[in-house]
C-alpha positions, 0 to 999 in steps of 0.5 A: 971853262976859263974865265977872265981875271975876275972869278965872280961877276955880278950880272943879270939872268938871261931870261925875262924882263925882270932881269933878276940879279945874279952872280956868275962864279967859276968853280972847278972850271965850271960856271955856276950862278947864284942869286944876289940881292937886287930890287927886282928879285930880292935875292930870289931866282926861278928854276930857269935862273938857277939852271941858267949856267947850263946854257953855257955848256949846252949840248950842240953849242955852235963854235964854227960858222955853218954854210949850206951851198944849195937847198938840199945840201947839208950845213958844213963847217966853214971859217969865219972869212968864208962865211962872211964873204959868202953872205956879203957877196950874196947880199951884194948880188941881191941888192944890185939885182932887185934893190935894197928892199930885197933883203930883210932883217929880223931882230929880237927882244932878247938882244942887248941895247947895243945889238938892237941899236946897231942892227937897226943901223946896219939895216938902214945904213949898210943895207939901205933896207926898210924891211926890218922888224923884230919879235917884240912886235909879237909881245909888247906892241899893243901895250906900247901903242896903248901907252903912247895913246894914253900917256904920250910915252911907252915905258912898261912900268912907269915906276919901280917894281919895288913900289908894288909891295906897298899896294893894297890892291893889284889887278893883274890882267892876263899875267901868270907871273907865278910861272912866267917870272916867279920872283915877281910874286914877292912884290904882289904877295903883300897885296894878296895877303891883304886880300887885294890881289885880283887876277883876270885869266881864263885859266885857274893859274898858279897866280890866280890861286894866290888871288882873293878874286879870280875873274875868268872871262872867255878868251877874247872878251877882256875888253867887254870886261873892262867896259863893265868894270868901268860902268861899275866905277861910275854906277857905284860912285867910285869915279875920281871927278877931280882927278879926271877934270885936272889931269885927263881929257876925253872921259865923256866920250868913253862913258858914252860907250861904257854906259851901254856895258852894264855888268849884267850884260857883260856877264852874259858875254864874258861869263864873269859874274856881275857881282865879281866885277863890282867886287873887283872895282870896290877893291881897287877904289877903296885901296889907298894904293892900287895898280892895274897891270896887264900882260900878253893874255889881254894884249895879244889880240886883234883888238889888243890896243883897244883892250889895253886902252880900256884897262887904262881908262879904268885906271884913269877913272879911279885917279890912279895913274901918275900918282905915287903909290898907284898906277898902270903898267904893262909887264914886259916879257922878253929880257930886253923887251923894253930896250929892244923896242926903243932903239931902232929895230922896229919897222917904224923907229929910230933910236930913242923911241923916235919915229922914222918918218919924223923929219927932225928925228931923221936929221938928228940920227943921220947926223950921229951916223954921218950920213944924209937924212935922205939916205934913210929908208922910210917905215917898213912892214910889221913883223908878220907882214914882213915874214908873210911877204918873204920870197914873194914878188914884192917881198925880201929874197933874203932874211938875216935873223938875230935873236929869234926862233921864227919857225917856232914862235911866229903865228901860223907857223907852218905857213911862215916855215914855207915862206922861209923855205922860199928865200934865196938866202936865210942867215941866222946868228945863234949859239945853238942850232935852233929850229930856224938855224937848222933851215938856214943857209948860213949860221953864225955861232955867237956869244951868249949872255955871260960871255959878253958885256952889254946893257939891258933895260928891264921892265921898269925902264932901268938900264942894267949892265950885264958884265962879261963873266966867261970867256966864250969858246974858241971860234965864237964871236959876238953879234956885233962882230957879225954886223961889223964884218958884214958892214965892212964887206958891204962898203961901210967904214969900219968905225961906223960899226964898232965891235966894242959894246961900250963904244956902241953904247956911247953912240946909242946915247948920242943917237937917243939924245932928246928922244922920248927914251933918252939915254944920253946921260947913261954911261958904263962908268955910271952903271959899273958904279951901281947907279939905278938909272931909269930913262930918261937920263938926258945928262951925265949928272941927271939922276934918272927918272924912276917914276914918270907922270907924277907932275904931268903926262907926256902929251902936249898940255900934260894931260892923259887921254881917255880912249873911246873903245868898244868891244868887238870880240875875237877875230875867229870865234868858235863855230860848229866846225871849230867849237872851242877857244884855244889860248896859249902861254908859258909854263914855269920851266920854259921860256919863249920858243924853248931854244934855250930851256929845252937844252937844260936837262933839269927843265926838260925832265920837268916839262918834256913835251907839249900838253893841252889843258882840257876840262874833263867834261870837254875831254869826254865830249871829244872822246879824248883821255887824260894822259893820252895824245890828242890832236888839236886842229885849227883852220891853219894847222894841227898840233899833237899834244898830251891831254891834261884834264883840269877842272879849273879851266873853262869848258869852252877853252883849251890851253897849250904852251908854245915852247915846243918844236915840230908837230907840237908847235902851238903856233901851228894853230894861231891866227895871224889876224893883225891889230890895226894899230900895233900890227900884233897878231892874235896869238891868244885866241883862235877856234879849234877842235879836239880829237884823239891822236 
């Protein structure tokens, strides 16, 4: 494959938010990758990272636009002009007939900052629609909302990842990092070696195997567990009273609730022994440096914001937050899950992590965009609500999808596939024919990670430059080209939607200036020079902010806020008809919907199909056999998966990975019950039954 003038380019992995440092090399006209020394991965890569060069020559790579002239017709190759003209004409017709909200936009947490920024701008300026959200709503929204409530700002890790290596104790809640981001284990291994790693997970995962203490609650009971542990903090004399008095507010209201959740009561609900609850608290309280880290396992619930708030309350009660060497953080999952939620592709957001209903924010951003603030639409529906409304009387009749494979990744996936089918126009932008692209009316073939430049913001809030290393195949363009081509055809000035990522990033900096996530002082030149810039970076001479909250929290008055929350349990508990909990997650070899990793032979050979993890006693009870196919059924759908019997899972729980398509889609089962604040669906627990296939 041809490359640009340089034959070796420093860049970052295309997968998770760890954004491991790597080098892309051209060897005998074939791209290869190798790890490089970088703080997040310290010279390591996981199996996905090592095989990521295979994506650049993935089978079925799209190199020409595809167009379907009517439902039932096949997709056929067309030129770029024809495809862009066709989409623009259809969008014009729909907007003229039904108004701007007849068109929806769905983005992704893997898009670069420049793409996420211009996608939000495109939706609100070129289309004039309020109907935009993104798949990060399914990943980080509950943790983000809880962080804002407690601290006044959301940055996944308000400290560098490297700080974790000095910890004496780390509580990992709902995070299987040994499989989802293996190089991260290098940062928690020192705490594990000291006997200070505590893992909360209903499964005995590879991460739990490394822990000195594994708390194994029933799915959907994490909030009760956090309340029980807070009760133990108080009852066992571990409260940091001085810290609470000087740096927080609201503890008394929280204690009035937690007082009723003594560990023995919590044991009856969660299954976690009271002694283990107290032991976990003692490990955290006696540590010189300690951290509490959450991830999707505890966040993707109908009470996810309250659950994360309860873990933050625990952290605050011990005086850990805003102290060097300790703290609370959430582990962002998608590659740009942090930056992707900061610059405007969320339904309620403008660049810089501003709120779209804030008059000052609207005025500032409108000034950067050269429009009147009154022209900006207001907040729109959240991701699931947007998808659920497609094709309905009040919902969009067209949807543009960038960086997301909705058919596999959305909850209640069968229903969402039906909603997509009801659209008058579905447009996707992808590098392969994903399951969502396969049902689209128009597919734009676009560049992928090593074929373009752009910035990402990793899980610690550090802005990174991913440099272009490989020339894309002939016929492929970037997402920025797609947005530009459509915007111009919709009547926008060409300069309003730049195709050069550096130009787009400079504008992003101006739009974010003064906002919570302020990138105004970041430039490509500073990133090329190797500066480690964690936002906020308000000026060109500002060194960045690797550690937040050391002096004050972001609320007016500078105090962190305890949140009074109580346990309610899952939206759909097991019952006689569906007597088991089902929970979902990732496996080592795959990533998200599998649209990328299922095209890498080495990864598919290692993990080729869906499985359902079942306790042997449960398998016997439901008459299914290890290694044979079974049907897992919920009120929303049925999944076909191969039985994998393990003694380490709870007998009342089954686990399925969510990477596989068709009848193996775990999200055919999942419950779209929404968290009231974040609008996060309850991916992590639903009621199911099991039977032979």
